[in-house]
N, C-alpha and C positions, 0 to 999 in steps of 0.2 A: 504493500500500500504506500509506504514511504517513497519508494522509487517511482511509482506512478504519479504521485503528487508532485515530486520534484521534476519529473519529465513534463507534466502539464505546466508547471511554472516556467520552465525553459521555453516551451512552445508558446506560451502566452506572452512572455517577454520578447521573444524573437519576432512575434507577429507584428509588434509595434516598434521593434528596433530598426535602426537605420540599416538599410541594405548596403553591402559593400560595393564599391565601384569596380574592384578588381582583386583577384586572388592569384598569387604566383608562388609555386613551390620551388624550393632551392635545395640542392644537394651538392656536395663537393667531396673531393679526395676519395674517389672510389677505390683507387689502388688495385684494380683488377690485373691479374697476370696469368699467363699460360705457363710460366716457368715452374718446373717441379721444385718442391721444397729444398731438395739437396743442392740446387744451384743458387739459392739465396743465402745471404749471410745468416749465420746460426741464430742471431737474435731477431731475425725478420721472417723466419720460415712459417711462423704461425699465421702470417697474413694470407697465405694461400687458402686457409679455411675461414678466416674472419671476414675478409673482403667480400667474397660471394654472398655470404649470409647477410652482411650489412646492406648491400645493394638490392638483394632480394626483398628485404624488409622495406627498404625505401621505395622500390617500385610498387609493391603492394599497397603501401600507405598512400602514395600519390594517386593510384588508381581508385582507392577508396574515397579520397578527399575530392577528386575531380576539380582541381583549380583550373584557371584559364590557361596556364602554361607552366612548364617546368624549365628551370634554368640549372644547368650543370656547370659549376665553377671549377672544372679541372681539379686536381690531376685525375684524369680518367684511368690511367694505367700506372703500373709500378716500374716498368722498364722502358716504355716508349716503343716497344716492338710492334710490328704489324699484327702479330698474333694477339697481343694484348689489346690493341685498338679494336680488332674484330670482336673480341670477347666483350669489351665495353659496349660496342654498337649492338651486339646481340642482346645484352641485358637491357639497354635503353629502348630497344625496339618493342619491348613489352609495355611501354608506357602508352596509355590510350588517349593522351592529350598532346598538343603541340609541344615539342621540346627543343631547347637551344643549348648548344654546347660551346665551351671555350676551353682552350688548352691551359694546363697548369705547368708548373716548373718541371715535374717529372715527365710530362709529355714532350717538353721542348729540349730533350737531349739531342746531341748531334744526329741529324737525320730524322728526328722525331716529327718535325713540322710537316715534312713531305709525306711521311707515313700517316700522320693525322689527317691531312687533306685528302689522301687517297681513300680513306675509309669514310670520312665524314663530309667530304666535299668542301666547298667554300662556305662553311658555316662558322668560320672564325669571327666572333663578334668583338674581339679585342680591339680597343681603340674606337669602337663604333657604339651606336646606341640602338636600343630596341624600344618600341612603343607597343604596349600590351594593354588595351582597353583603358587608356588614360594614364597608365603607369609608364614613365620613361626610365629605362635602365641604361645608365651611361657606364660603359665598361672601359677600364684603363689597363695599362700594362701591368703584368704581374710583378715586375721589378722596376726600380727607378734609381738612376744615379742622381746625386744631389746637385751636381754641377755639370755644365757642358751642354753639348748639342742634344744628348739624350733627354736631358731635363727639359729643354725648350720644346722638343717634339712632343713630349708627354703633355706639357701644359697646353700646347696648341691643340692637341687631340681632345683633351678634356673640354676646353672652352668651345671648340667647334661642335662637339657632340651635344653639349648642354644647350647651345644655341638652337639646335634642332628639336628641342623638347616641345616646342610649339605651345599648344594649349593643354599640356599634360596636367592631370589632376594631382600628380605626385611625382617627385624625382628622387631616385636613389642612385648613388655612385657605387660601382662595383670595383673593388680594389683601389688603387691610387696610392699616392705617396704617404708616408708616415709623417704627419705634421703635428703630433701631439704636443700641446703646450707652447706653441709658438705664435698663435694668432695675435696680431697687433703688437708683437714684440719688436723692439728696435733691431734685434739681431736677425730678424727674419730675412731670408734671401728674397730676391726678386720673384722667383718662382713661387715661393710660399705666399707672398703677398698677392700675386695674381691668382693663386689657388683659392685663397679665402675670398677674394673679390668675386670669383666665379661661383663659389658655393653660396654666398649671400645673394648675388644677383639673380641666380636661377632657382633659389629657394630649395636647395637640396635638403632632404629630410634626414638621411642617414647614409652611412657608408657600410657596405657589406664586405667582409673579409672571409677568405677560405682559411679555416684553421683546424688544427688537429683536435682541439678541445674547445668547448664553448666558453666564451667570456664576452663581456660588454665593457667598453670603456668610453670615454668621451674625449674627442679632440676639440677641447674647449666646448663650444655649443653644439658640436656635431656628434651624435651617437655613432660609434664604430662597433658593429655587431659581428662577431666571429661565428660563422656557421659551423656546427660540429661536423666532423668527418663521418661519412657513411661507411668507410672501409677501415679506418684507423681507430679501433677500439677493441679492447680485450672482451668487453661485454657491451655491445651496442646499446646506448641509452636512448638516444633520440634518432629517429629515422629521417625526418625531413624538417627543414625550416619552412614556415608558411608566412608569407607577407600578405596581409589583408589591408586594402586601402579604403578608407572612408573619407568623407569630405573634410572633416576636421582632424581626424586622427589616423594613425597607421599602427597596426598591430604586427609586431614581430614575434612569432610564436615558434616554439619547438614542439613537435608532435611525436608522441610515442605510438606504440601499437594500440589497436582498438581496445577500448575499455579503460584507458589511462587518460588523466587530465592533460591539458596543454599548459606549458610554461610560456607566459606572455609578457612582453615588454611593450607598453603602450606609449607612443611618442606623439607630439603634436605634428600635424601636417602644416608646414609653413605656407602652403598655398591657401589655407583657410584665412578668411578675413579676420576672424576672431580667434582668440586663444582659448585653450581649455581653462575651466574655472580652477582657481587655486584656493584651497581651504585655508582658513586663518591659522590653523594649527599645523600647517605643512611647512616645516622649516627649510626644506630643500627645494621647494618648488617642483616636486615630482608630479607630473600629470596624473598618473594612475593612483598615487597615494592620495592626492587631493580628491579624486573621484571616489575612492573607497571610504575616506573619512566623511565625505558629503552624504553617503548612504547611512551614516550614523550606526556603526556596529554596536552590538551590545557590550562587547569587550574587545580591547586590543592588548595583546601581550607579546613579549619578546622571548626568544630562545637564543641563548648563547651557549657555547660549548668549547671544551678543550683549550682553556687559557694556558695551562701547563707552565706556570711560573717556575723558573729554575733558580736555585741559590748560587749557581756559578762555581760550586766546589768540584765538579767533575769537568776536566779540561774540554772534553768533546761537546759539552753543552754551553760553553761560555759564549760562543758566537750568537746563540739564539736569545740570550738573556735580555739584552737591550731591545731586540726586535720585538719580542713578545710583550714587553712593557709598553712599547709604542702602540702596537696593534690593540691591546686591551684598553689603553688610555683613550684612543680614538673611538673604540666601541662604546665605552662608557659615555663619552661626550655626545656621540650620535644618539644613543638611546635616551639620554636625558632630554635632548631636543625633540625627539619623537614622542615622548611622554606616554608610553604605554602604562596600563594599569598595574602591571607587575612584570617581573623578569624571572625566567627559569634558566638555571645553568645545569646542563646535563652532563656533569662529570669532568674529571681530569682538570680540576682547578689548579693543581700543583703538578710538578714533574716527579719529585722523589719523596713527597710527603714529609718534608722537614719543616720545622718551626719557622725558619727564615723564609721559606717559600710561602707559607701561610700568612706571614706578616706582610709580604709583598702583595698578596691577594687582598688583604684587608686594607692596605694603603690605596690600591688602585680602585677597588670596588666600594670603598668606604664613602665615596662621593656620589655613588649611584643614587638617584632620587627615588625611583619606583621601588617597592618592596622586592627583595631578592629571595628566591627559593632555589636552593642548590641541592644536587644529588651527588653522591660520591662516584668517582670513576675508578678504573683499575689503578691509575697512578696515585689516587688518593687513599688507596687501601694496600699499599705496597708492604707495609710491615707494622708491627706493634713496636713503637719506639723504645719501649721498656725492655724488649727482648731481643731486638736486633739493632745494634748500635750503628751510628753513621759510618764508621770506618768499614764495618762489614758490608754495608750497603754500597759504599763507594768501591770496594774491592769487587763486588759482584758486577757492578756497572762497567768498571774498567776492564774486567775480564771478558767483556763482550756479551754478558748475560742480558737477554732481552728483558726490558722493563716489565712487560706484562707477564713474564714468566716467573717473576720473583715470588708470586703467590705460592709457587711450588716449594719454596724454601720454608713456608709457614704451614705446611700440611698439618691438619688437625686443630688449628686455631679457629675459633668462631669468627665469622665475618664482623661481628660487632666489635671485637677486640681491635680491629684494624681501622676503625673510624673515630678513634679518640680525638685526634687532632681536627678531623673534619667537623665533629660535633662541637668542639671547643671554639673553633674560629668562625663557624657559620651559624651556630645556635640552632641547628636543625638536627632532628633525629635521622637515622639512616634511611627510613622510609616513612611517609606521612601523607596526609590529605590536605589540599587547599581548595576552598570554595569561594566563589565570587560571581555575582550577577548571573546566577543560574548555571554557571560553569563549574565543573568538578575536575580537579587535577590530582591524579594518584601518582605520587612520586616514588619510584622504586630505588632500591639499593641493588644495582647489578654490578658493583665494583669488582667482584671476583668472578665475573662471567657466569654467575649462577644466582638463582633465587631459591632459597631454602624453603622447606615445607611450611615453616611458621609464617614466612612472608607471603607464600602462595595462598595460605589460608586467609591471611589478612586481605589480600587482593580480592579473593572471592567474596568475602564479607562486605568490603567496601563497594564492590560493583553491585551486589545485591541491594545494599542500603541505598545506593544512589540511582537505582534503575529507573526512577521517575524524573531524574534531572534532565534538563533540556540538552546539555552538552557534557560529555565526559571525555577527558584526555588522560592517557597513561604515558608517563615519561620515565626514561631510564638512560643510563650511559650507553649500554650495549644495545644494538638492535636485536630484534627477535625474528626478523624475516630472513630466511635463508639466502635470498637473492642478494642481500647486502654483504654477507660475510662478516667474520669477526663477531659472532653472535653469542648470546646466552646459550649455554649448552642445549643440544637439540631436544632432549626429553622435556626440559622445562619450557623451551620456546614453544613446543607444540601445545603444551597446556595453556600458556599465555595467549597464543593465537586463537585457541578455541574459546577462551573467555572473552577476548576482544570481539569476536564475531557474535557470540551468544548475547552479550550485553550491549551490542550496537555502539561500541566506542567509536568516537569520531576519528581519532588519530592516535598513533603511537609515535612519540617524538624521541629521538635518540641522537647521539654523537658518535664519538670513538673513531670513526673511519677517516676523519680529516678530509671530508669530501661532502658535497651536496648531492643528494639524490632523493627521489621519491617514487613510490609505487602504491597503487591501489590494490589491496589483497583482500578478497572476500568481503568487500564493502567497507573495509577499514583502510584509511590512508596511513602509510608509513613514511616518515620524513627523516632523513639524515641531515643534521645541521652541520654546516662547515665549521672549521676550527678557527681559533684566534691565536694561533701560534705557528711559527716556522713553516711557512708555505709561500707559494707564488703570490697568492693573495689570501686574505682572510675574509670571513663573512659571517653573518648571523641571520636569524629569521624574525620576521614580524608577522603576527597572525591577527586577522580581523574576524570576529565571530558574529554571524548573523543567525537569525532564527532557522533559516533553511539551508545555509551554506557557510563554509569557512574559506577564507582567502589566506593562503600561505605565501609569504613574500621573502624572496632571497635578496639580501642587502649586503653587497660586498664592501670592503674597506680597502682603500688605497693609501699607501704610505705617504705619498706626496700631498694628498688632499683628502681629508676625511669627509668632505661634504659633496662627494660626487653624487649626482642625482640618478642613481641606479636603483631599480625597483622591479624585479621580475617576479611575476605572480602566478600561482596555481590556484584555481578555484575548484572546490569539490563539495558534494552535498553533505548535509548533516543527516546521518542515518536515522536519527530519532525524530526528525521533523514530520509532523502530521500523524504520529502514531496514536 
């Protein structure tokens, strides 16, 4: 009944919603090859199995979505051989809509361009533009020298192509020079100044990049959106990128397999005469964030994870110490400005569970304005300080002992014995319940990758007690979904998954993996929160709770500027709505 009501809600909303002007699917980096695994480098042989599966999923997804066109942003092949191009052409021939290809760096090996044109004909759109139902796609070179004749040719091609956009309803740039952080700077080259002049004159909405992994950054006011690879992934997460153009906005979405929600970044369309409304409480001027706040959610809360403050006593961790402090300081600053009702930290607040690390945690998070609710992680339960001294711990770490394996050194000890410092410095029990505005949060202690019988009994009791609540969330450091890996042990995960389904829990929120991911499983959303330590970039989650749905938002942090207006969102139904 709940599913039917939510479906009716979506149909009702869509009936009155603005119809899109254009929808274009995008894939990149297919990396298809006919080479046998033994002829590839040892660390690349796995691609012979992964790439075909990735493009198979991408083609199936495109055919299901039926957009107006498909754009393939190279690299179609792994070696640039004629056999590889034939394999790519055969795969794309299954697409049931018009498709356009452009070569990438792996296609343009010596002799690759001729082989590419032999198979695909004169379909090279590099340096040219395409108009698809009001959407103008301006393609630029895959690489660019910063000075010289090559630079001037590139800028001339971009400008000439944009001039042909005509009465386009939206303009996107594909590829192009890396000009992050130089707009209006005195040090900008002539080309860079011309580039920004063309961007603003022709009202370019965003730049699309072909990347091995998904990320979004801003080149000053211009969003630069990296499309995930369809062939370069150990476990393909996203199958295609989908661009949906409306009169005032443009949606950049990552689409998974059927039954999974979309991850969406909504940006203003510069062609529109009016700007998107901005909420008074939106400190970053993020269009989608403003829109979500304007809908007046019942509750907004944040999830942070894996701060992993280190005391600097182990040499191999000294390099991360200052970095982690900067990332977490920025996170606290941002969250204070976003003003959620509460903040949850899903474990690994410290690295080695020492008093010095806990004091650093207290100093950084002591200025957090919303109430903080923390759970222990594996690093927060490494040892009972009274029974395993710091020198012994240091010896274990320096000997190459994996941090998360240190629990093996404490076999037979109760998990509660390892949370002494956690309880002292957070003021929280190892597991507990939080309730606010019709929302229930059951916070677990999964720090030892296990949930003992006593805690499982407590979880059952609390789920039964709160079965009439409108929204229930379960949180823990370790995930319980097998697809994420690094989970609570299987026997206990199966029990927890069964309870989540039975009691219609809205979502299970976790950390530990130092990565962002999500998956709908048996009606329950599972979300991995990114880390706040030692990574290419760090991020956290913002959640807006409505009666019928929850909006989960990925918010990355950049070291150079903590106020980047990035806000990618996933919307999923509340399973208890209408029951």
